[in-house]
MARMARMI-696975 format. One line per 5 residues: number of its first residue (from 1); their letters; for each residue y, x, z of C-alpha. Coordinates in steps of 0.5 Angstrom, whole numbers, plus 2048, in hexadecimal, padded with zeros to 3 digits. Each point is the difference from the previous one (the first is absolute). Layout:
N
NUM	A	Y:X:Z | ...
This chain:
858
1	MELNN	818:7F9:80F | 7FC:806:800 | 7FA:801:7FC | 7F9:801:804 | 7FA:805:7FF
6	YQSQV	7FC:7FC:7FA | 807:7FE:7FD | 803:807:800 | 7F9:803:7FC | 801:7FB:7FB
11	IRDLE	807:803:7FF | 7FE:807:800 | 7FA:7FE:7FB | 806:7FD:7FB | 804:805:802
16	TFIKR	7FA:806:7FE | 7FF:7FB:7F9 | 807:801:7FE | 800:807:801 | 7FA:801:7FC
21	WQACN	802:7FC:7FA | 807:803:800 | 7FE:807:800 | 7FB:7FF:7FA | 802:7F9:7FD
26	DSVLA	7FA:7FD:7FE | 7FE:7FA:805 | 7F9:801:7FE | 7FF:807:802 | 805:7FF:807
31	YRAHW	7FB:7FA:802 | 7F9:804:7FF | 803:806:804 | 802:7FA:805 | 7F9:7FF:801
36	DDVGA	7FD:806:7FF | 805:803:806 | 7FC:7FD:805 | 7F9:801:7FD | 7FF:7F8:7FD
41	VKMPG	7FF:803:7F9 | 7FB:7FA:7FF | 807:7FB:7FF | 802:7FC:7FA | 805:804:7FB
46	YKAAQ	806:7FD:7FF | 801:7FA:7FD | 807:801:7FA | 804:7FA:801 | 804:7FC:7FA
51	HSAPQ	806:804:801 | 800:808:801 | 803:7FF:807 | 7FB:803:806 | 7FC:7FA:803
56	VCAKV	7FD:800:807 | 7FE:7FC:806 | 7FF:800:807 | 7FB:7FC:803 | 802:7FE:807
61	PTAGG	7FC:7F9:804 | 804:7FA:801 | 805:801:806 | 800:808:7FF | 808:7FF:7FF
66	KTLIG	800:800:7F7 | 807:7FF:801 | 802:806:804 | 7FB:805:7FD | 804:7FD:7F9
71	LHATE	807:802:803 | 7FF:807:802 | 7FC:800:7F9 | 806:7FE:7FD | 804:806:802
76	AIFRG	7FA:805:7FE | 7FF:7FE:7FA | 808:800:7FF | 800:807:803 | 7FA:803:7FD
81	LQRRQ	803:7FE:7F9 | 807:803:802 | 804:7FA:7FF | 806:801:806 | 806:7FD:800
86	GDARL	804:7FF:7F9 | 7F9:7FF:7FD | 7FE:7F9:7FF | 7FB:7FE:805 | 7FE:7F9:7FE
91	CIWLV	7F9:7FE:804 | 7FD:7F9:7FE | 7FC:7FD:805 | 7FB:7FB:7FE | 7FC:7FB:804
96	PSLSI	7FB:7FB:7FD | 804:7FA:803 | 806:7FC:802 | 7FE:800:808 | 7FF:807:800
101	LQQVL	806:801:7FC | 804:7FC:805 | 7FE:804:805 | 801:807:7FE | 806:7FE:7FE
106	TALRN	803:7FE:806 | 7FE:805:804 | 803:806:7FC | 806:7FB:800 | 801:800:808
111	PDHPY	804:806:801 | 7FA:800:808 | 7FA:7FF:7FD | 7FD:807:802 | 7FE:800:7F8
116	RQTLN	807:800:7FD | 802:805:806 | 7FB:805:7FE | 803:7FF:7F7 | 807:802:803
121	RLFDG	7FC:806:803 | 7FD:802:7FB | 805:7FF:7FB | 806:801:805 | 803:7F9:800
126	RVTVL	801:800:7F9 | 7FB:7FB:7FD | 801:7F9:7FC | 7FA:7FA:801 | 801:7FB:7FA
131	DKSEL	7FC:7FA:7FE | 7FF:7FD:7F9 | 807:7FC:800 | 803:806:802 | 7FE:804:7FB
136	LAGGQ	802:7FB:7FA | 807:800:804 | 802:806:7FF | 804:802:804 | 7FD:805:806
141	FSLDE	7FB:802:7FA | 804:805:7FD | 7FF:807:7FE | 806:802:805 | 7FA:7FD:805
146	VRDGL	7FA:803:7FF | 804:807:7FF | 802:800:807 | 7FB:7FE:804 | 7F8:7FC:7FF
151	VLTVL	801:7F8:7FD | 7F9:7FD:801 | 7FE:7F9:7FD | 7FB:7FC:803 | 7FC:7FB:7FA
156	SYDSL	7FA:7FD:7FF | 7FB:802:7FC | 801:7FA:7FC | 807:800:7FF | 800:806:7FC
161	RATNK	7FB:7FC:7FB | 804:7FC:7FA | 7FB:7FA:801 | 805:7FA:802 | 809:800:7FF
166	ENRKL	801:802:806 | 7FD:806:7FF | 802:802:7F9 | 808:801:802 | 7FD:808:802
171	YQENS	7FE:800:7F9 | 806:7FC:7FD | 807:804:7FF | 805:801:806 | 807:800:800
176	ALEDF	801:802:807 | 7FB:806:7FF | 806:803:7FC | 800:807:804 | 7F8:802:7FD
181	SETAL	802:7FF:7FA | 7FF:808:7FE | 7FA:800:804 | 7FD:7FA:7FF | 7F8:802:7FD
186	ALAEG	7FD:7F9:7FD | 7F9:802:7FF | 7FC:7F9:7FF | 800:7FC:7F9 | 806:7FA:802
191	TDPAS	803:804:805 | 808:800:800 | 803:807:800 | 805:7FD:805 | 7FB:7FC:804
196	LVAAM	7FE:802:807 | 7F9:802:7FE | 803:805:7FB | 806:802:806 | 7FA:801:805
201	AGLNP	7FC:804:7FB | 806:804:7FE | 801:803:807 | 7F8:803:800 | 7FF:7FC:807
206	VVIVD	7FA:801:805 | 7FC:7FA:801 | 7FC:7FF:806 | 7FB:7FA:800 | 7FE:7FD:806
211	ESHNV	7F9:7FD:801 | 7FF:802:7F9 | 7F9:7FE:7FF | 804:7F9:7FD | 802:805:7FA
216	TSGLS	7FA:800:7FC | 801:7FC:7F9 | 802:803:7F9 | 806:7FC:801 | 802:804:807
221	QEMLC	800:807:7FE | 804:7FD:7FA | 805:7FE:804 | 800:808:804 | 800:803:7F9
226	NLNPA	806:7FC:7FE | 804:803:807 | 7FF:806:7FE | 7FF:804:806 | 801:807:802
231	FVFEL	7F9:7FF:806 | 7FC:7FA:802 | 7FD:7FF:807 | 7FB:7FB:802 | 7FF:7FD:807
236	TATPR	7FB:7FC:801 | 7F9:7FF:805 | 7FC:7FF:7F9 | 802:804:7FB | 7FE:7FE:7F9
241	EGANI	7FB:802:7FB | 802:807:7FE | 806:801:805 | 801:807:801 | 800:801:807
246	ISFAD	803:806:804 | 800:7FE:807 | 7FA:7FB:804 | 803:7FE:807 | 7F9:800:804
251	AMALR	800:7F9:805 | 7FE:802:805 | 806:804:801 | 804:7FA:7FF | 7FC:7FE:806
256	DQHMV	801:805:803 | 808:800:7FF | 7FF:7F9:802 | 803:7FD:7FB | 7F9:7FC:7FF
261	KLPVI	7FB:7FB:804 | 7FA:802:7FF | 7FB:800:801 | 7FF:7F9:7FD | 7FA:7FC:805
266	VQNLP	7FD:7FB:7FB | 7FC:7FA:804 | 7FD:7FB:7FD | 7FE:7F9:804 | 7FC:7FB:7FD
271	DQEAV	805:7FA:7FF | 806:7FF:7FD | 802:7FD:808 | 7FD:806:804 | 805:804:7FA
276	LSRAI	806:7FC:802 | 800:7FF:808 | 7FE:808:801 | 806:801:7FC | 804:7FC:806
281	DLRAR	7FD:804:804 | 801:806:7FD | 807:800:7FF | 801:7FD:807 | 7FC:806:803
286	LEAEA	803:805:7FC | 808:7FE:801 | 7FE:800:808 | 7FE:807:7FF | 807:801:7FC
291	SAEQA	804:7FC:806 | 7FD:806:804 | 801:804:7FC | 807:7FF:800 | 801:7FF:808
296	DGGCR	7FD:807:800 | 806:803:7FC | 7FD:7FF:7F9 | 803:7FC:7FA | 801:7F9:7FF
301	IRPIV	7F9:7FE:7FC | 7FF:7F8:7FD | 7F8:7FF:7FD | 800:7FD:7FA | 7F9:7FC:7FD
306	LVQAE	801:7FF:7F8 | 7FC:7FA:7FF | 7FD:801:7F9 | 7FE:7F9:7FD | 7FC:7FF:7FA
311	SKSKD	803:7FB:7FB | 7FA:7FB:7FE | 805:7FC:7FB | 806:801:7FC | 803:7FC:805
316	AALTF	800:805:806 | 805:7FE:804 | 7FB:7FC:804 | 7FC:805:802 | 806:804:803
321	EKAKA	801:7FA:803 | 7F9:7FE:803 | 801:808:803 | 805:7FF:803 | 7FE:7FA:803
326	ELLNR	7FA:804:802 | 804:804:804 | 806:7FA:803 | 7F8:7FD:802 | 7FF:806:804
331	GVPED	807:800:803 | 804:805:7FC | 807:7FE:801 | 802:7FD:7F9 | 805:805:7FF
336	WIKIK	7FC:806:801 | 7FD:7FF:7FA | 802:802:7F8 | 7FE:7FE:7FA | 801:804:7FA
341	TANLD	7FE:7FF:7F8 | 802:801:7FA | 803:7F9:800 | 802:800:807 | 804:806:805
346	ELKGI	801:7FD:807 | 801:808:801 | 806:7FF:7FC | 807:803:805 | 7FB:801:805
351	DLSAA	801:808:803 | 7F8:801:803 | 803:805:804 | 805:7FC:804 | 800:800:807
356	DCPVR	800:7F9:802 | 7FB:7FE:7F8 | 7FB:7FC:803 | 7FA:801:7FA | 7FA:802:802
361	FIITI	7FB:7FE:7F9 | 802:7FF:7F9 | 7FC:7FC:7FC | 7FF:803:7F9 | 7FA:802:7FA
366	NALKE	802:805:7FC | 809:7FF:800 | 801:806:805 | 7FF:806:7FC | 803:806:7FE
371	GWDCP	808:800:803 | 7FE:7FC:806 | 801:804:806 | 7FF:7FE:807 | 7FD:805:805
376	FAYIL	7FE:7FA:805 | 7FB:7FE:7FC | 7F9:802:803 | 7FB:7FB:7FE | 7FE:7FD:7FA
381	ATLAD	7FC:7F9:801 | 7FC:7FF:7F9 | 7FE:7F8:800 | 7FD:802:7F9 | 7F9:7FA:7FF
386	RSSAV	7FA:802:803 | 7FC:801:7FB | 805:806:7FB | 802:807:802 | 807:800:803
391	DVEQI	805:802:7FB | 805:805:804 | 802:805:7FC | 806:7FE:7FE | 803:7FE:807
396	LGRIL	7FC:805:805 | 805:806:7FF | 805:7FB:803 | 7FE:801:807 | 7FF:808:800
401	RQPYV	807:802:802 | 801:803:807 | 806:7FD:804 | 805:805:803 | 7FD:805:7FC
406	RPHGR	7FD:803:806 | 7FA:7FF:804 | 800:7FB:805 | 7FD:801:808 | 7FA:7FA:7FE
411	EQLNM	7FC:803:7FC | 7FE:7F8:7FC | 807:800:7FD | 7FF:805:7FD | 7FB:7FE:7FB
416	SYVLT	800:7FA:7FC | 7FA:7FA:800 | 7FD:7FC:7FA | 7FD:7F9:802 | 7FA:7FE:7FB
421	SSAQF	7FB:7FA:800 | 7FC:802:7F9 | 7F8:7FE:7FF | 802:807:7FA | 802:805:805
426	GQTLE	7FD:806:7FC | 806:7FD:7FB | 805:7FF:804 | 800:807:804 | 800:803:7F8
431	KIVAG	806:7FB:800 | 803:803:806 | 7FF:807:7FC | 802:7FE:7FA | 806:7FE:804
436	LNRAG	801:806:804 | 7FF:805:7F9 | 806:7FC:7FD | 804:801:807 | 7FE:808:7FF
441	FSRRD	7FB:800:805 | 7F8:801:800 | 7FB:7FC:803 | 7FF:805:806 | 807:7FC:803
446	FRARD	7FD:7FA:802 | 7FA:7FF:805 | 7FC:7FA:7FF | 7FD:7FA:804 | 7FB:7FA:7FE
451	ESQAP	7FF:7FA:805 | 7FE:7FA:7FB | 7F8:801:801 | 801:800:807 | 805:7F9:801
456	VAVAP	804:800:806 | 804:7F9:802 | 807:802:801 | 804:7FC:804 | 807:7FD:7FE
461	STGKT	805:804:802 | 803:7FA:803 | 7FE:7F9:803 | 802:7FD:7FA | 7FB:7FC:7FC
466	PPPSA	7FB:805:7FC | 800:801:7F8 | 7FB:7FD:7FC | 7F9:804:801 | 7FD:805:7FE
471	SGSLF	7FB:7FE:7FB | 806:7FE:7FB | 807:803:7FE | 805:800:803 | 804:7FC:7FA
476	DSPTT	7FB:7FB:800 | 802:7F9:803 | 7FB:7FF:805 | 7FD:7F8:7FF | 800:800:808
481	TPAQA	803:802:805 | 7FD:807:802 | 7FC:800:807 | 803:805:805 | 7FE:808:7FE
486	PVSSS	7FB:802:806 | 802:806:803 | 7FB:806:801 | 804:806:803 | 808:7FF:800
491	ANATV	805:803:7FC | 803:806:803 | 7F8:802:800 | 800:800:7F9 | 807:803:7FF
496	EDIMA	7FE:806:805 | 7FA:801:7FC | 804:801:7F9 | 805:805:806 | 7FA:804:801
501	FALQA	7FE:801:7F9 | 806:802:7FE | 802:805:804 | 7F9:804:7FF | 802:800:7F9
506	NAELE	807:802:800 | 7FC:807:806 | 7FB:801:7F9 | 806:7FF:7FB | 804:805:805
511	QASQA	7FA:805:801 | 801:800:7F8 | 806:802:801 | 801:806:804 | 7F9:803:7FC
516	LNGNY	806:800:7FB | 805:804:805 | 806:7FE:7FB | 7FC:804:7FA | 800:7F9:7FB
521	QAQEV	7FD:800:7FA | 7FF:7F9:7FB | 7FA:7FF:7FE | 802:800:7F7 | 803:808:802
526	RNAMD	7F9:801:803 | 7FC:7FD:7FA | 803:804:7FC | 7FF:808:803 | 7FA:804:800
531	VYPIR	7FE:801:808 | 7FC:804:802 | 7FD:801:807 | 7FF:807:804 | 7F9:803:800
536	QAFAE	7FB:7FE:805 | 7FF:806:802 | 807:801:803 | 801:7F9:801 | 7FF:802:809
541	QVAAL	804:806:800 | 807:7FE:7FD | 7FF:7F9:804 | 802:803:805 | 804:805:7FD
546	RLPQF	809:800:801 | 804:804:7FD | 805:802:804 | 808:7FE:7FE | 806:800:803
551	FQVTP	803:7FB:805 | 807:7FF:803 | 800:800:809 | 804:7FA:802 | 802:800:806
556	GSSLF	7FC:7FD:805 | 804:7FB:806 | 7FF:7FD:808 | 7FC:7FA:7FD | 7FD:804:7F9
561	EQGHV	7FD:807:7FF | 801:805:7FB | 7FE:7FE:7FA | 7FF:802:7F8 | 803:7FE:7F9
566	FLERD	7FD:803:7F9 | 806:804:7FE | 804:7FF:7FB | 804:804:7FC | 807:7FB:800
571	ALLSG	7FF:801:808 | 801:807:800 | 807:7FE:7FB | 803:7FD:806 | 807:802:802
576	FQIAD	800:803:7F8 | 806:7FF:7FC | 801:803:7F9 | 807:7FF:800 | 800:805:806
581	CDVND	7FD:805:7FB | 803:806:7FD | 802:801:7F8 | 804:804:7FE | 7FA:804:7FD
586	FAVAP	7FE:7F9:7FB | 801:802:7F9 | 7FD:7FC:7FB | 7FD:804:7F9 | 804:7FF:7FA
591	ASGDL	7FC:7FB:7FC | 802:7FC:7F9 | 7FB:7FB:7FC | 7FB:7FB:804 | 7FD:803:805
596	IKLDL	7FA:7FB:801 | 7F9:803:7FF | 7FA:7FB:7FF | 7FA:803:803 | 7FA:7FC:7FE
601	LKVGE	7FC:804:804 | 803:7FE:807 | 801:7F8:7FF | 7F9:800:803 | 802:803:807
606	SAGDY	804:7FD:806 | 807:800:800 | 803:805:806 | 804:7FE:805 | 807:801:7FC
611	EPTRV	7FE:7FE:7F9 | 806:802:7FB | 803:7FA:7FD | 801:801:7F9 | 807:800:7FD
616	RLKDQ	803:7FD:7FA | 808:7FF:7FF | 800:7FD:7F7 | 804:805:7FD | 807:7FA:800
621	EIRRW	7FF:800:808 | 801:807:800 | 806:800:7FC | 803:7FA:804 | 7FF:804:806
626	RDYLS	803:807:7FD | 807:7FC:7FE | 800:7FC:807 | 800:806:804 | 803:804:7FC
631	NLNAD	806:7FC:801 | 800:800:807 | 801:806:806 | 7FB:804:803 | 7FF:7FD:807
636	AKRRQ	7FF:7F8:7FC | 7FB:803:7FB | 7FD:802:806 | 800:7F9:803 | 7FD:7FE:7F9
641	LSGLV	7FA:804:800 | 7FE:800:807 | 7FD:7F8:7FE | 7FE:802:7FA | 7FC:806:802
646	NNWIG	7FE:7FC:805 | 7FD:7FB:7FC | 7FD:804:7FB | 7FC:804:806 | 7FE:7F9:804
651	KMPPL	7FC:800:807 | 7FE:805:803 | 7FC:7FE:807 | 801:801:805 | 807:803:7FF
656	ADSDL	804:7FA:801 | 805:7FE:7FA | 805:802:803 | 7FE:807:802 | 7FF:801:7F9
661	LAYIN	806:7FE:7FD | 804:805:805 | 7FC:806:7FE | 801:7FE:7F8 | 808:800:803
666	KILAR	7FF:807:803 | 7FE:803:7F9 | 804:7FD:7FC | 806:802:804 | 7FE:807:7FF
671	LSPGD	800:7FF:7F8 | 807:802:7FC | 803:7FB:7FB | 7FD:802:7FA | 7F9:7FF:803
676	LELVV	801:7FA:802 | 801:7FD:7F9 | 7FA:804:7FF | 7FB:7FC:805 | 7FF:7FA:7FB
681	EQQHA	7FE:804:7FB | 7FB:803:804 | 7FE:7FB:803 | 7F8:802:801 | 802:807:802
686	YVDAI	804:7FD:806 | 7FB:7FA:802 | 7FA:806:7FF | 804:805:805 | 802:7FC:804
691	RKRVR	7FA:7FD:801 | 7FC:807:801 | 805:802:805 | 7FF:7FA:804 | 7F9:801:801
696	KEIQQ	800:807:801 | 805:7FF:806 | 7FB:7FB:803 | 7FB:804:800 | 802:805:803
701	FARKR	803:7FC:806 | 7F9:7FC:800 | 7FD:807:800 | 805:803:805 | 7FF:7F9:806
706	FKEWL	7F9:801:7FE | 7FF:807:803 | 805:7FF:806 | 7FC:7F9:802 | 7F9:804:800
711	GLGKI	803:805:804 | 803:7FB:806 | 7F9:7FB:7FF | 804:7FB:7FD | 7FA:800:7FB
716	ELREN	7F9:801:801 | 7FA:801:7FB | 7FB:7F9:802 | 7F9:7FF:7FD | 801:7FB:7FB
721	HALPS	7FE:7FF:7F9 | 7FA:7FE:7FF | 7FD:800:7F8 | 7FF:7F9:7FD | 7F9:7FE:800
726	EIAPR	800:7FF:7F8 | 806:803:7FA | 802:7FE:7F9 | 802:805:7FD | 804:801:7F9
731	HTSAI	7FC:805:7FC | 7F9:801:803 | 7FD:807:7FF | 7FB:801:7FA | 7FA:801:805
736	ATENS	7FE:7FE:806 | 7FE:806:805 | 7FC:800:807 | 805:802:804 | 806:7FC:7FE
741	LYLRE	802:7FB:806 | 800:7FA:7FC | 7FB:7FE:7FA | 806:803:7FA | 807:802:801
746	ERGNG	806:801:7FD | 801:804:7FB | 805:806:800 | 804:805:7FC | 800:806:7FE
751	LEERM	7FF:804:806 | 7FD:7F9:804 | 7FB:800:7FC | 7FE:808:800 | 801:7FF:807
756	ADFLM	7FB:7F9:800 | 7FB:805:7FC | 800:805:806 | 800:7FC:805 | 7F9:7FC:7FD
761	DCDNV	7FC:806:800 | 802:804:806 | 7FB:800:805 | 804:800:806 | 803:7F9:7FF
766	RWWHR	7FD:7FB:803 | 805:7FA:7FC | 806:800:7FC | 805:7FB:7FE | 806:800:7FB
771	NLVNK	805:7FD:805 | 804:7FA:7FC | 807:800:7FF | 805:7FB:804 | 7F9:7FE:802
776	GFVLN	7FD:804:804 | 800:805:805 | 807:802:802 | 803:806:804 | 807:7FC:802
781	GALNH	806:804:802 | 806:801:7FD | 7FC:7FE:7F9 | 7FA:7FD:7FF | 7FA:805:7FD
786	YPDFI	7FB:7FD:7FD | 7FB:806:800 | 7FB:800:7FA | 7FA:801:803 | 7FD:7FF:807
791	VCLKS	7FA:805:801 | 7FB:800:806 | 7FC:807:800 | 7F8:800:803 | 804:803:806
796	GVIVL	804:7F9:802 | 806:804:7FE | 805:7FB:7FB | 805:804:7FC | 806:7FC:7FC
801	LETKG	801:804:7FA | 806:7FE:7FA | 7FF:804:7FA | 806:802:7FB | 7FE:802:7F9
806	SDRDN	805:803:7FC | 801:7F9:7FD | 803:7FC:807 | 807:7FF:804 | 801:805:805
811	SDSAA	807:7FE:802 | 7FD:7FD:807 | 7FB:805:800 | 803:805:805 | 801:7F9:805
816	KIELG	7F9:7FE:7FF | 7FD:807:802 | 805:800:807 | 7FD:7F9:802 | 7F9:801:7FF
821	SLWEA	801:807:803 | 803:7FC:806 | 7FA:7FA:800 | 7FB:805:800 | 803:804:806
826	RAGRK	7FF:7FA:804 | 7FA:7FD:7FE | 7FB:806:802 | 7FB:804:7FE | 7FC:7FA:7FC
831	YRYRM	806:800:7FA | 802:803:7FB | 807:800:7FB | 800:804:7FA | 805:7FF:7FA
836	VFETD	7FC:804:7FA | 804:803:7FA | 7FD:802:7FA | 805:806:7FF | 805:802:805
841	PLDGA	800:7FD:805 | 806:7FF:805 | 800:802:807 | 7FB:7FD:804 | 7FC:7FE:7FB
846	ITWAQ	7F9:803:7FD | 7FE:802:7F9 | 7F9:7FD:7FD | 7FB:806:802 | 802:7FF:807
851	ACDLV	800:7F8:800 | 7F9:801:7FE | 7FE:807:804 | 803:7FA:806 | 7FC:7FA:7FE
856	KTL	7F9:805:800 | 801:803:806 | 803:7FC:805
């Protein structure tokens, strides 16, 4: 089960934060740098928890796949903490309810479930999943188990609160946990050192908090402190006040990944009778569409209506029975109807997704909350009193999940529907917005239609006796036999109306999605940005401008024309095997002591493709490994060190793990027995040397392949990149200038700032822009190169300038010069590329004076 695009972005955001936190060991600084890097300079600062570990949050809307994200986050956090086999790896997964707890446990214990298969893949099959009773019993919960692989336990919030006799067992002496006697840590008053909580706290666990908006009380925060976490990661659609959010999954991204049924179509009808009849007719129409979809090779779908009744008395069962009676009166078969309330659960034991399940109507109030999951639920029909606003906030999210996580050929099956009959429709819409907000969505995700002011007589779905007249409530007992309701139009006609409205609403949302072009940005992030538009004087020219970028030519066929795909560096590495590279000249510079350097000045910069991982063996570990290796022969030493070094280095995509391991073995094969023993003591030097060598080999291969493919016509330059209509700089320039492309530009350092000063005073410059690193225009090739400046001269020539001051790392400058030269040669007379050195330029680059002359005279 692979992560989709926005889920992968959540994990990348988490990994980036962890790297920054590891670099500076300061959550406040890492969090500030995290948001400054994307221009969200007004994002509220980090709020420290009562414990000392980082505690951060990802906002993911309902149906966004929070469990899958959490599993990948668990691996990313342990990797970031450098916890590997041999270290204690305990993950405590906290959930708000017993129903969610049972769902997660069942999935993670099932070897055939995608969640468990994901865990096995992430942790090499060394996974143990335990519940509270199994923790208390010891047995599988032992030091050997947590050091051999991952132990993941799923617990409810309440189970960690010592509020009753059963929960207090976690804080009391437990002889079954004697294995943890030396590592246990009792932090809270009243916690026995031999208790389960002390045993878990001593392992410094990673804590995943599912639906973390429920963890707001002081007692809940104290609960987390008692666990002595190494890292706390929250997942929720509605972050609590003060949550340290590091990632926002935008609702439109969920829709475009086919995770949710959006838009929500809201129809306000004259009365409860119309709501129930319309629900029956609309559901029948959706099932007809679903049957046609299945006949065309699509998936099996059985649309379900959630009927939200309103409790009018303490004995709410009568209300539900009357709602059921009204459905039966309209010809709905009894086995199609089930009731789900706090006191009556007719859904227990029923698999709503089963092919032979007949259920099509579920009557409830608000019993279907977090943890209830049925993608077949399409319609919410609320039978609230006509004089009140409808409270759908708690239940709305239950109809949003998209069946099978795929688009369906009939567009009506890609949307969800709410039917109401409220005279307070404006207030009802606000409740719907609140429900969408609760699920992580917004008011842009629904479309409303009010028919209550123009009542339509709705024909019953069958020829049976109609329900009470529209003047009363469905739940009022009629004093006389109701008269036959007049019929002004067929039920099909009214359903056709809502279908047409729905298709139009879906087209509008699809148009909005296409306008985003995959550039999703949560409103919370945008609100934290200082956004500056293009100057009006340049807007028309820039709107038509498309800067050239490299594309890979895809071969055509008898059916399809030749195509073009944006060139990614990894495409150049097809067939590359690091294990095939020569290692005869590989060497490690002698080193001693701790090689880690903390450079706080670089914390705010984006990580490179292969950010080195900080690794550190404790002194006792070094002694243990040295003693162990001293008793092995050379071949055995290499086998042991191979896995150890591979663990230190971690993953280096796109290289396969087996390929990297073979390369490490190749290096170790050259070392003498004495050098092999030094590997453990010189761990940092070996990791750094191997990673640098791998980067060098990858870049050399990619540069060679890039030039080969250019010569063969497999890569072409095409006009492609459009400059955005607005930007959000991280650090804005102190003053505005008339010839800057945007009202404010990104402020540079050193030579960059000097170049900006020159450009704003140069008469030959029409406009200039400080290109945003990792977000702006990229020269794509054997590496991704973001030139510092894009300059448009009055002649129309566009010059890309890359400045290199004496304080800059020039390790990749030659590769950038080569890429820029190849780009210029194919872009035509309208474009130039130059790398500018303050002094001593490399071959192909120019000096500051030469750059000034070029810009003045070209």
